[in-house]
N, CA, C and O atoms as a CHARMM CRD file, in Angstrom:
* protein
*
  316
    1    1 UNK  N    -31.24400  -7.46100  -5.34300 PROA 1      0.00000
    2    1 UNK  CA   -29.99900  -7.81000  -4.68900 PROA 1      0.00000
    3    1 UNK  C    -30.33200  -8.39300  -3.31900 PROA 1      0.00000
    4    1 UNK  O    -30.96100  -7.73200  -2.49300 PROA 1      0.00000
    5    2 UNK  N    -29.91200  -9.62500  -3.08600 PROA 2      0.00000
    6    2 UNK  CA   -30.21600 -10.30100  -1.84100 PROA 2      0.00000
    7    2 UNK  C    -29.32200  -9.86200  -0.70200 PROA 2      0.00000
    8    2 UNK  O    -28.32700  -9.16000  -0.88300 PROA 2      0.00000
    9    3 UNK  N    -29.72200 -10.30800   0.48400 PROA 3      0.00000
   10    3 UNK  CA   -28.96500  -9.95100   1.68300 PROA 3      0.00000
   11    3 UNK  C    -27.56200 -10.53900   1.64100 PROA 3      0.00000
   12    3 UNK  O    -26.60600  -9.87900   2.04700 PROA 3      0.00000
   13    4 UNK  N    -27.42400 -11.77200   1.15800 PROA 4      0.00000
   14    4 UNK  CA   -26.10300 -12.40000   1.06600 PROA 4      0.00000
   15    4 UNK  C    -25.21500 -11.69300   0.05300 PROA 4      0.00000
   16    4 UNK  O    -24.01000 -11.56200   0.26700 PROA 4      0.00000
   17    5 UNK  N    -25.79700 -11.24400  -1.03600 PROA 5      0.00000
   18    5 UNK  CA   -25.02800 -10.54000  -2.05900 PROA 5      0.00000
   19    5 UNK  C    -24.51600  -9.19600  -1.53700 PROA 5      0.00000
   20    5 UNK  O    -23.38600  -8.80500  -1.82900 PROA 5      0.00000
   21    6 UNK  N    -25.33800  -8.49800  -0.77500 PROA 6      0.00000
   22    6 UNK  CA   -24.90800  -7.22700  -0.18200 PROA 6      0.00000
   23    6 UNK  C    -23.79900  -7.46100   0.84000 PROA 6      0.00000
   24    6 UNK  O    -22.84400  -6.68800   0.91600 PROA 6      0.00000
   25    7 UNK  N    -23.93100  -8.52500   1.62100 PROA 7      0.00000
   26    7 UNK  CA   -22.90300  -8.87200   2.61100 PROA 7      0.00000
   27    7 UNK  C    -21.58700  -9.20300   1.91000 PROA 7      0.00000
   28    7 UNK  O    -20.52000  -8.78500   2.36000 PROA 7      0.00000
   29    8 UNK  N    -21.66100  -9.94800   0.81600 PROA 8      0.00000
   30    8 UNK  CA   -20.46200 -10.30500   0.05700 PROA 8      0.00000
   31    8 UNK  C    -19.77700  -9.05800  -0.49200 PROA 8      0.00000
   32    8 UNK  O    -18.55400  -8.94200  -0.41200 PROA 8      0.00000
   33    9 UNK  N    -20.53500  -8.13800  -1.04000 PROA 9      0.00000
   34    9 UNK  CA   -19.96400  -6.90000  -1.57800 PROA 9      0.00000
   35    9 UNK  C    -19.32500  -6.05700  -0.47600 PROA 9      0.00000
   36    9 UNK  O    -18.26500  -5.46600  -0.68100 PROA 9      0.00000
   37   10 UNK  N    -19.96500  -6.00100   0.68700 PROA 10     0.00000
   38   10 UNK  CA   -19.40700  -5.23400   1.80600 PROA 10     0.00000
   39   10 UNK  C    -18.09200  -5.84500   2.27200 PROA 10     0.00000
   40   10 UNK  O    -17.13500  -5.11900   2.53900 PROA 10     0.00000
   41   11 UNK  N    -18.03500  -7.15200   2.37200 PROA 11     0.00000
   42   11 UNK  CA   -16.80400  -7.82700   2.81100 PROA 11     0.00000
   43   11 UNK  C    -15.69500  -7.68800   1.77300 PROA 11     0.00000
   44   11 UNK  O    -14.52300  -7.56000   2.12600 PROA 11     0.00000
   45   12 UNK  N    -16.06300  -7.71200   0.49800 PROA 12     0.00000
   46   12 UNK  CA   -15.07000  -7.53400  -0.55800 PROA 12     0.00000
   47   12 UNK  C    -14.47400  -6.12700  -0.50000 PROA 12     0.00000
   48   12 UNK  O    -13.26400  -5.95800  -0.64800 PROA 12     0.00000
   49   13 UNK  N    -15.30400  -5.13900  -0.28800 PROA 13     0.00000
   50   13 UNK  CA   -14.81400  -3.76200  -0.17000 PROA 13     0.00000
   51   13 UNK  C    -13.95900  -3.58800   1.07600 PROA 13     0.00000
   52   13 UNK  O    -12.92600  -2.91800   1.03600 PROA 13     0.00000
   53   14 UNK  N    -14.38500  -4.18900   2.18200 PROA 14     0.00000
   54   14 UNK  CA   -13.61400  -4.10200   3.42300 PROA 14     0.00000
   55   14 UNK  C    -12.24600  -4.75800   3.26600 PROA 14     0.00000
   56   14 UNK  O    -11.24600  -4.23200   3.75400 PROA 14     0.00000
   57   15 UNK  N    -12.19700  -5.89400   2.59600 PROA 15     0.00000
   58   15 UNK  CA   -10.90800  -6.57100   2.41100 PROA 15     0.00000
   59   15 UNK  C     -9.98600  -5.76600   1.49900 PROA 15     0.00000
   60   15 UNK  O     -8.77300  -5.74800   1.71100 PROA 15     0.00000
   61   16 UNK  N    -10.53900  -5.10500   0.49700 PROA 16     0.00000
   62   16 UNK  CA    -9.72100  -4.25500  -0.37400 PROA 16     0.00000
   63   16 UNK  C     -9.15000  -3.07400   0.40700 PROA 16     0.00000
   64   16 UNK  O     -7.96800  -2.75900   0.27200 PROA 16     0.00000
   65   17 UNK  N     -9.97500  -2.42100   1.22000 PROA 17     0.00000
   66   17 UNK  CA    -9.49300  -1.29400   2.02100 PROA 17     0.00000
   67   17 UNK  C     -8.42600  -1.73100   3.01200 PROA 17     0.00000
   68   17 UNK  O     -7.44600  -1.01700   3.22700 PROA 17     0.00000
   69   18 UNK  N     -8.61000  -2.89000   3.61200 PROA 18     0.00000
   70   18 UNK  CA    -7.61200  -3.41100   4.54000 PROA 18     0.00000
   71   18 UNK  C     -6.30400  -3.69300   3.81700 PROA 18     0.00000
   72   18 UNK  O     -5.23200  -3.34700   4.31200 PROA 18     0.00000
   73   19 UNK  N     -6.38500  -4.31100   2.66200 PROA 19     0.00000
   74   19 UNK  CA    -5.18800  -4.61000   1.87400 PROA 19     0.00000
   75   19 UNK  C     -4.45400  -3.33200   1.48900 PROA 19     0.00000
   76   19 UNK  O     -3.22800  -3.27200   1.58100 PROA 19     0.00000
   77   20 UNK  N     -5.18100  -2.32100   1.06200 PROA 20     0.00000
   78   20 UNK  CA    -4.55200  -1.05900   0.66300 PROA 20     0.00000
   79   20 UNK  C     -3.88100  -0.37300   1.84800 PROA 20     0.00000
   80   20 UNK  O     -2.78000   0.16100   1.71600 PROA 20     0.00000
   81   21 UNK  N     -4.53500  -0.38600   2.99700 PROA 21     0.00000
   82   21 UNK  CA    -3.95600   0.22700   4.18300 PROA 21     0.00000
   83   21 UNK  C     -2.68100  -0.45700   4.63100 PROA 21     0.00000
   84   21 UNK  O     -1.69100   0.20400   4.94400 PROA 21     0.00000
   85   22 UNK  N     -2.70300  -1.77600   4.66200 PROA 22     0.00000
   86   22 UNK  CA    -1.51100  -2.53400   5.05300 PROA 22     0.00000
   87   22 UNK  C     -0.39000  -2.31000   4.04900 PROA 22     0.00000
   88   22 UNK  O      0.77500  -2.19200   4.42700 PROA 22     0.00000
   89   23 UNK  N     -0.73900  -2.25200   2.78500 PROA 23     0.00000
   90   23 UNK  CA     0.26100  -2.04800   1.73700 PROA 23     0.00000
   91   23 UNK  C      0.98800  -0.71200   1.91100 PROA 23     0.00000
   92   23 UNK  O      2.21100  -0.64800   1.79300 PROA 23     0.00000
   93   24 UNK  N      0.24200   0.33700   2.18800 PROA 24     0.00000
   94   24 UNK  CA     0.84100   1.66400   2.36800 PROA 24     0.00000
   95   24 UNK  C      1.74600   1.68300   3.59400 PROA 24     0.00000
   96   24 UNK  O      2.86600   2.18900   3.53600 PROA 24     0.00000
   97   25 UNK  N      1.26400   1.13300   4.69900 PROA 25     0.00000
   98   25 UNK  CA     2.04600   1.13100   5.93900 PROA 25     0.00000
   99   25 UNK  C      3.33500   0.34200   5.77300 PROA 25     0.00000
  100   25 UNK  O      4.39800   0.80200   6.18800 PROA 25     0.00000
  101   26 UNK  N      3.25700  -0.82900   5.17700 PROA 26     0.00000
  102   26 UNK  CA     4.44900  -1.66600   5.00700 PROA 26     0.00000
  103   26 UNK  C      5.46100  -0.99700   4.07800 PROA 26     0.00000
  104   26 UNK  O      6.66000  -1.01600   4.35600 PROA 26     0.00000
  105   27 UNK  N      4.99700  -0.41400   2.99200 PROA 27     0.00000
  106   27 UNK  CA     5.92200   0.25400   2.06100 PROA 27     0.00000
  107   27 UNK  C      6.65900   1.40600   2.73000 PROA 27     0.00000
  108   27 UNK  O      7.88300   1.50400   2.64000 PROA 27     0.00000
  109   28 UNK  N      5.91600   2.27200   3.39700 PROA 28     0.00000
  110   28 UNK  CA     6.53300   3.46900   3.97500 PROA 28     0.00000
  111   28 UNK  C      7.41000   3.12200   5.17000 PROA 28     0.00000
  112   28 UNK  O      8.55700   3.56200   5.24400 PROA 28     0.00000
  113   29 UNK  N      6.88300   2.33600   6.10800 PROA 29     0.00000
  114   29 UNK  CA     7.67200   2.00900   7.29500 PROA 29     0.00000
  115   29 UNK  C      8.82300   1.06400   6.97900 PROA 29     0.00000
  116   29 UNK  O      9.88700   1.15500   7.59200 PROA 29     0.00000
  117   30 UNK  N      8.62100   0.16700   6.03700 PROA 30     0.00000
  118   30 UNK  CA     9.71100  -0.73000   5.64200 PROA 30     0.00000
  119   30 UNK  C     10.87400   0.03100   5.03900 PROA 30     0.00000
  120   30 UNK  O     12.02800  -0.18100   5.41200 PROA 30     0.00000
  121   31 UNK  N     10.56800   0.91200   4.11100 PROA 31     0.00000
  122   31 UNK  CA    11.63800   1.71800   3.50300 PROA 31     0.00000
  123   31 UNK  C     12.24500   2.68300   4.51100 PROA 31     0.00000
  124   31 UNK  O     13.45200   2.92400   4.48800 PROA 31     0.00000
  125   32 UNK  N     11.42100   3.23700   5.39400 PROA 32     0.00000
  126   32 UNK  CA    11.94600   4.11700   6.43400 PROA 32     0.00000
  127   32 UNK  C     12.89700   3.38800   7.36200 PROA 32     0.00000
  128   32 UNK  O     13.93200   3.93100   7.74900 PROA 32     0.00000
  129   33 UNK  N     12.55200   2.16400   7.72100 PROA 33     0.00000
  130   33 UNK  CA    13.42600   1.35300   8.57300 PROA 33     0.00000
  131   33 UNK  C     14.76200   1.07400   7.88700 PROA 33     0.00000
  132   33 UNK  O     15.82000   1.14700   8.51300 PROA 33     0.00000
  133   34 UNK  N     14.70100   0.75700   6.61300 PROA 34     0.00000
  134   34 UNK  CA    15.94300   0.51800   5.86100 PROA 34     0.00000
  135   34 UNK  C     16.79600   1.78300   5.82400 PROA 34     0.00000
  136   34 UNK  O     18.01000   1.71900   6.01700 PROA 34     0.00000
  137   35 UNK  N     16.16900   2.92900   5.57700 PROA 35     0.00000
  138   35 UNK  CA    16.90100   4.19300   5.54100 PROA 35     0.00000
  139   35 UNK  C     17.53500   4.54000   6.87900 PROA 35     0.00000
  140   35 UNK  O     18.68200   4.98600   6.92200 PROA 35     0.00000
  141   36 UNK  N     16.80800   4.34300   7.96400 PROA 36     0.00000
  142   36 UNK  CA    17.34700   4.61600   9.30200 PROA 36     0.00000
  143   36 UNK  C     18.50400   3.68200   9.61600 PROA 36     0.00000
  144   36 UNK  O     19.50400   4.10500  10.19500 PROA 36     0.00000
  145   37 UNK  N     18.37500   2.41500   9.23700 PROA 37     0.00000
  146   37 UNK  CA    19.44900   1.45000   9.47700 PROA 37     0.00000
  147   37 UNK  C     20.71300   1.83200   8.71000 PROA 37     0.00000
  148   37 UNK  O     21.81300   1.77400   9.25900 PROA 37     0.00000
  149   38 UNK  N     20.56200   2.21800   7.46100 PROA 38     0.00000
  150   38 UNK  CA    21.73000   2.63300   6.67000 PROA 38     0.00000
  151   38 UNK  C     22.35900   3.89000   7.27400 PROA 38     0.00000
  152   38 UNK  O     23.58300   4.00000   7.34500 PROA 38     0.00000
  153   39 UNK  N     21.52000   4.83700   7.70900 PROA 39     0.00000
  154   39 UNK  CA    22.05100   6.05300   8.33300 PROA 39     0.00000
  155   39 UNK  C     22.84100   5.73800   9.60100 PROA 39     0.00000
  156   39 UNK  O     23.88400   6.34500   9.84600 PROA 39     0.00000
  157   40 UNK  N     22.35900   4.80800  10.39900 PROA 40     0.00000
  158   40 UNK  CA    23.08100   4.44200  11.62400 PROA 40     0.00000
  159   40 UNK  C     24.41400   3.78000  11.30500 PROA 40     0.00000
  160   40 UNK  O     25.41800   4.04000  11.96800 PROA 40     0.00000
  161   41 UNK  N     24.42100   2.92300  10.28700 PROA 41     0.00000
  162   41 UNK  CA    25.66100   2.22000   9.91900 PROA 41     0.00000
  163   41 UNK  C     26.70800   3.17400   9.35200 PROA 41     0.00000
  164   41 UNK  O     27.89500   3.05100   9.65400 PROA 41     0.00000
  165   42 UNK  N     26.26700   4.12200   8.53100 PROA 42     0.00000
  166   42 UNK  CA    27.20500   5.02100   7.85900 PROA 42     0.00000
  167   42 UNK  C     27.42100   6.33800   8.60100 PROA 42     0.00000
  168   42 UNK  O     28.36400   7.06800   8.29500 PROA 42     0.00000
  169   43 UNK  N     26.56600   6.64900   9.56500 PROA 43     0.00000
  170   43 UNK  CA    26.69200   7.89600  10.30000 PROA 43     0.00000
  171   43 UNK  C     26.23400   9.11800   9.52700 PROA 43     0.00000
  172   43 UNK  O     26.64100  10.23700   9.83900 PROA 43     0.00000
  173   44 UNK  N     25.40300   8.92100   8.53900 PROA 44     0.00000
  174   44 UNK  CA    24.84800  10.03100   7.75200 PROA 44     0.00000
  175   44 UNK  C     23.41300  10.25300   8.21200 PROA 44     0.00000
  176   44 UNK  O     22.48400   9.60100   7.73400 PROA 44     0.00000
  177   45 UNK  N     23.24800  11.18100   9.14300 PROA 45     0.00000
  178   45 UNK  CA    22.00600  11.30400   9.89900 PROA 45     0.00000
  179   45 UNK  C     20.71200  11.26000   9.08500 PROA 45     0.00000
  180   45 UNK  O     20.08300  10.20200   9.06800 PROA 45     0.00000
  181   46 UNK  N     20.26900  12.30700   8.41700 PROA 46     0.00000
  182   46 UNK  CA    18.92900  12.18100   7.83800 PROA 46     0.00000
  183   46 UNK  C     18.89300  11.85600   6.35200 PROA 46     0.00000
  184   46 UNK  O     17.80800  11.72800   5.78400 PROA 46     0.00000
  185   47 UNK  N     20.03000  11.72000   5.71600 PROA 47     0.00000
  186   47 UNK  CA    20.04600  11.63900   4.25300 PROA 47     0.00000
  187   47 UNK  C     19.32400  10.39300   3.73600 PROA 47     0.00000
  188   47 UNK  O     18.37000  10.50600   2.96600 PROA 47     0.00000
  189   48 UNK  N     19.76800   9.21500   4.15200 PROA 48     0.00000
  190   48 UNK  CA    19.16600   7.98700   3.63400 PROA 48     0.00000
  191   48 UNK  C     17.76300   7.76100   4.18500 PROA 48     0.00000
  192   48 UNK  O     16.92700   7.14300   3.52600 PROA 48     0.00000
  193   49 UNK  N     17.50500   8.25800   5.38900 PROA 49     0.00000
  194   49 UNK  CA    16.14800   8.14700   5.93700 PROA 49     0.00000
  195   49 UNK  C     15.15500   8.88300   5.05000 PROA 49     0.00000
  196   49 UNK  O     14.09600   8.35200   4.71600 PROA 49     0.00000
  197   50 UNK  N     15.49800  10.09100   4.67600 PROA 50     0.00000
  198   50 UNK  CA    14.60800  10.89200   3.82400 PROA 50     0.00000
  199   50 UNK  C     14.46300  10.25600   2.44500 PROA 50     0.00000
  200   50 UNK  O     13.36000  10.16900   1.90600 PROA 50     0.00000
  201   51 UNK  N     15.57600   9.81700   1.88300 PROA 51     0.00000
  202   51 UNK  CA    15.53800   9.20300   0.55100 PROA 51     0.00000
  203   51 UNK  C     14.65300   7.95700   0.55500 PROA 51     0.00000
  204   51 UNK  O     13.81700   7.78500  -0.33200 PROA 51     0.00000
  205   52 UNK  N     14.83500   7.09100   1.54600 PROA 52     0.00000
  206   52 UNK  CA    14.07400   5.84600   1.56900 PROA 52     0.00000
  207   52 UNK  C     12.61600   6.05500   1.96000 PROA 52     0.00000
  208   52 UNK  O     11.75000   5.30300   1.51200 PROA 52     0.00000
  209   53 UNK  N     12.32600   7.05500   2.78300 PROA 53     0.00000
  210   53 UNK  CA    10.92100   7.35100   3.08500 PROA 53     0.00000
  211   53 UNK  C     10.21700   7.85800   1.82700 PROA 53     0.00000
  212   53 UNK  O      9.08400   7.46500   1.54700 PROA 53     0.00000
  213   54 UNK  N     10.87800   8.72300   1.07400 PROA 54     0.00000
  214   54 UNK  CA    10.29200   9.18400  -0.19300 PROA 54     0.00000
  215   54 UNK  C     10.13400   8.02900  -1.18000 PROA 54     0.00000
  216   54 UNK  O      9.14500   7.95800  -1.90900 PROA 54     0.00000
  217   55 UNK  N     11.10800   7.13400  -1.19800 PROA 55     0.00000
  218   55 UNK  CA    11.00600   5.93900  -2.03700 PROA 55     0.00000
  219   55 UNK  C      9.83600   5.05800  -1.59000 PROA 55     0.00000
  220   55 UNK  O      9.12600   4.49300  -2.42200 PROA 55     0.00000
  221   56 UNK  N      9.64100   4.94600  -0.28500 PROA 56     0.00000
  222   56 UNK  CA     8.51400   4.18000   0.24600 PROA 56     0.00000
  223   56 UNK  C      7.17900   4.78400  -0.12500 PROA 56     0.00000
  224   56 UNK  O      6.23800   4.06400  -0.45700 PROA 56     0.00000
  225   57 UNK  N      7.08800   6.10600  -0.07200 PROA 57     0.00000
  226   57 UNK  CA     5.84600   6.78300  -0.46500 PROA 57     0.00000
  227   57 UNK  C      5.56900   6.56000  -1.94900 PROA 57     0.00000
  228   57 UNK  O      4.43400   6.29100  -2.34100 PROA 57     0.00000
  229   58 UNK  N      6.60400   6.67000  -2.76600 PROA 58     0.00000
  230   58 UNK  CA     6.43500   6.44500  -4.20900 PROA 58     0.00000
  231   58 UNK  C      6.02200   5.00300  -4.49400 PROA 58     0.00000
  232   58 UNK  O      5.13400   4.75700  -5.31000 PROA 58     0.00000
  233   59 UNK  N      6.66600   4.05500  -3.82100 PROA 59     0.00000
  234   59 UNK  CA     6.30900   2.64900  -4.05600 PROA 59     0.00000
  235   59 UNK  C      4.90700   2.34400  -3.54000 PROA 59     0.00000
  236   59 UNK  O      4.21600   1.49500  -4.10400 PROA 59     0.00000
  237   60 UNK  N      4.47600   3.02100  -2.47900 PROA 60     0.00000
  238   60 UNK  CA     3.11200   2.83600  -1.98100 PROA 60     0.00000
  239   60 UNK  C      2.09400   3.31800  -3.01000 PROA 60     0.00000
  240   60 UNK  O      1.08600   2.65200  -3.24500 PROA 60     0.00000
  241   61 UNK  N      2.35200   4.47300  -3.62400 PROA 61     0.00000
  242   61 UNK  CA     1.43300   4.97800  -4.64200 PROA 61     0.00000
  243   61 UNK  C      1.39800   4.07000  -5.86900 PROA 61     0.00000
  244   61 UNK  O      0.33300   3.84300  -6.44300 PROA 61     0.00000
  245   62 UNK  N      2.54400   3.55700  -6.26900 PROA 62     0.00000
  246   62 UNK  CA     2.57800   2.64200  -7.41800 PROA 62     0.00000
  247   62 UNK  C      1.80300   1.36600  -7.09700 PROA 62     0.00000
  248   62 UNK  O      1.03700   0.87400  -7.92600 PROA 62     0.00000
  249   63 UNK  N      2.00100   0.83800  -5.90200 PROA 63     0.00000
  250   63 UNK  CA     1.28300  -0.37300  -5.49500 PROA 63     0.00000
  251   63 UNK  C     -0.21600  -0.12700  -5.41800 PROA 63     0.00000
  252   63 UNK  O     -1.00600  -0.97000  -5.84400 PROA 63     0.00000
  253   64 UNK  N     -0.61200   1.01900  -4.87900 PROA 64     0.00000
  254   64 UNK  CA    -2.03300   1.36700  -4.83000 PROA 64     0.00000
  255   64 UNK  C     -2.62500   1.45200  -6.23200 PROA 64     0.00000
  256   64 UNK  O     -3.71300   0.93600  -6.48800 PROA 64     0.00000
  257   65 UNK  N     -1.91400   2.09700  -7.12300 PROA 65     0.00000
  258   65 UNK  CA    -2.39700   2.24800  -8.49500 PROA 65     0.00000
  259   65 UNK  C     -2.58800   0.88700  -9.16200 PROA 65     0.00000
  260   65 UNK  O     -3.62100   0.62500  -9.77800 PROA 65     0.00000
  261   66 UNK  N     -1.58000   0.02800  -9.03100 PROA 66     0.00000
  262   66 UNK  CA    -1.67000  -1.28300  -9.67500 PROA 66     0.00000
  263   66 UNK  C     -2.79400  -2.12400  -9.08300 PROA 66     0.00000
  264   66 UNK  O     -3.51600  -2.79900  -9.81800 PROA 66     0.00000
  265   67 UNK  N     -2.94900  -2.09000  -7.77200 PROA 67     0.00000
  266   67 UNK  CA    -3.99600  -2.87400  -7.12700 PROA 67     0.00000
  267   67 UNK  C     -5.37600  -2.36400  -7.51400 PROA 67     0.00000
  268   67 UNK  O     -6.26100  -3.15700  -7.83400 PROA 67     0.00000
  269   68 UNK  N     -5.56600  -1.06400  -7.48800 PROA 68     0.00000
  270   68 UNK  CA    -6.86800  -0.50300  -7.85100 PROA 68     0.00000
  271   68 UNK  C     -7.17400  -0.70000  -9.32900 PROA 68     0.00000
  272   68 UNK  O     -8.33400  -0.86000  -9.70800 PROA 68     0.00000
  273   69 UNK  N     -6.14900  -0.68800 -10.16000 PROA 69     0.00000
  274   69 UNK  CA    -6.34000  -0.92700 -11.59100 PROA 69     0.00000
  275   69 UNK  C     -6.87200  -2.33900 -11.82400 PROA 69     0.00000
  276   69 UNK  O     -7.80300  -2.53400 -12.60500 PROA 69     0.00000
  277   70 UNK  N     -6.28500  -3.31600 -11.15100 PROA 70     0.00000
  278   70 UNK  CA    -6.74400  -4.70500 -11.28000 PROA 70     0.00000
  279   70 UNK  C     -8.15100  -4.84800 -10.71500 PROA 70     0.00000
  280   70 UNK  O     -8.99500  -5.51400 -11.31400 PROA 70     0.00000
  281   71 UNK  N     -8.40800  -4.22900  -9.57000 PROA 71     0.00000
  282   71 UNK  CA    -9.71900  -4.34200  -8.93600 PROA 71     0.00000
  283   71 UNK  C    -10.81100  -3.72200  -9.79300 PROA 71     0.00000
  284   71 UNK  O    -11.89300  -4.29400  -9.91600 PROA 71     0.00000
  285   72 UNK  N    -10.54800  -2.56100 -10.38800 PROA 72     0.00000
  286   72 UNK  CA   -11.57600  -1.92800 -11.21200 PROA 72     0.00000
  287   72 UNK  C    -11.80500  -2.69800 -12.50900 PROA 72     0.00000
  288   72 UNK  O    -12.91800  -2.69500 -13.03500 PROA 72     0.00000
  289   73 UNK  N    -10.77200  -3.35800 -13.03300 PROA 73     0.00000
  290   73 UNK  CA   -10.97400  -4.20100 -14.21200 PROA 73     0.00000
  291   73 UNK  C    -11.90100  -5.36100 -13.88400 PROA 73     0.00000
  292   73 UNK  O    -12.77300  -5.70800 -14.68000 PROA 73     0.00000
  293   74 UNK  N    -11.71200  -5.96400 -12.70700 PROA 74     0.00000
  294   74 UNK  CA   -12.57700  -7.06900 -12.29600 PROA 74     0.00000
  295   74 UNK  C    -14.00400  -6.59100 -12.10100 PROA 74     0.00000
  296   74 UNK  O    -14.94700  -7.29200 -12.46900 PROA 74     0.00000
  297   75 UNK  N    -14.17600  -5.40800 -11.52700 PROA 75     0.00000
  298   75 UNK  CA   -15.51100  -4.86300 -11.31200 PROA 75     0.00000
  299   75 UNK  C    -16.20700  -4.58100 -12.64000 PROA 75     0.00000
  300   75 UNK  O    -17.39500  -4.86800 -12.78600 PROA 75     0.00000
  301   76 UNK  N    -15.48500  -4.02400 -13.60500 PROA 76     0.00000
  302   76 UNK  CA   -16.07500  -3.73800 -14.91200 PROA 76     0.00000
  303   76 UNK  C    -16.45600  -5.01900 -15.63700 PROA 76     0.00000
  304   76 UNK  O    -17.42600  -5.04400 -16.39500 PROA 76     0.00000
  305   77 UNK  N    -15.69800  -6.07800 -15.40700 PROA 77     0.00000
  306   77 UNK  CA   -15.96400  -7.35600 -16.06300 PROA 77     0.00000
  307   77 UNK  C    -17.29000  -7.94700 -15.59700 PROA 77     0.00000
  308   77 UNK  O    -17.99300  -8.58800 -16.37700 PROA 77     0.00000
  309   78 UNK  N    -17.63700  -7.73200 -14.31600 PROA 78     0.00000
  310   78 UNK  CA   -18.85300  -8.32000 -13.76900 PROA 78     0.00000
  311   78 UNK  C    -20.08800  -7.46200 -13.99100 PROA 78     0.00000
  312   78 UNK  O    -21.19800  -7.90800 -13.70100 PROA 78     0.00000
  313   79 UNK  N    -19.93100  -6.26100 -14.48900 PROA 79     0.00000
  314   79 UNK  CA   -21.10100  -5.38900 -14.70000 PROA 79     0.00000
  315   79 UNK  C    -21.68300  -5.57400 -16.05100 PROA 79     0.00000
  316   79 UNK  O    -22.66900  -4.92100 -16.39300 PROA 79     0.00000
């Protein structure tokens, strides 16, 4: 395994970790923001915030699963 090949693998792993981290943050904070906005409009303090944060966590896990599933299929294909 050459130096360039090791560098390529390291950058590929780093980009995957970055993508996964951004995906989780956007899902959770995006849904949380929507929940807080709905709560402010309707005057229902924590109800929609909690519901949408839980929805954001669930969507983050689903997105992580789908992304890792595709990534591991690609890795198995090259081995």
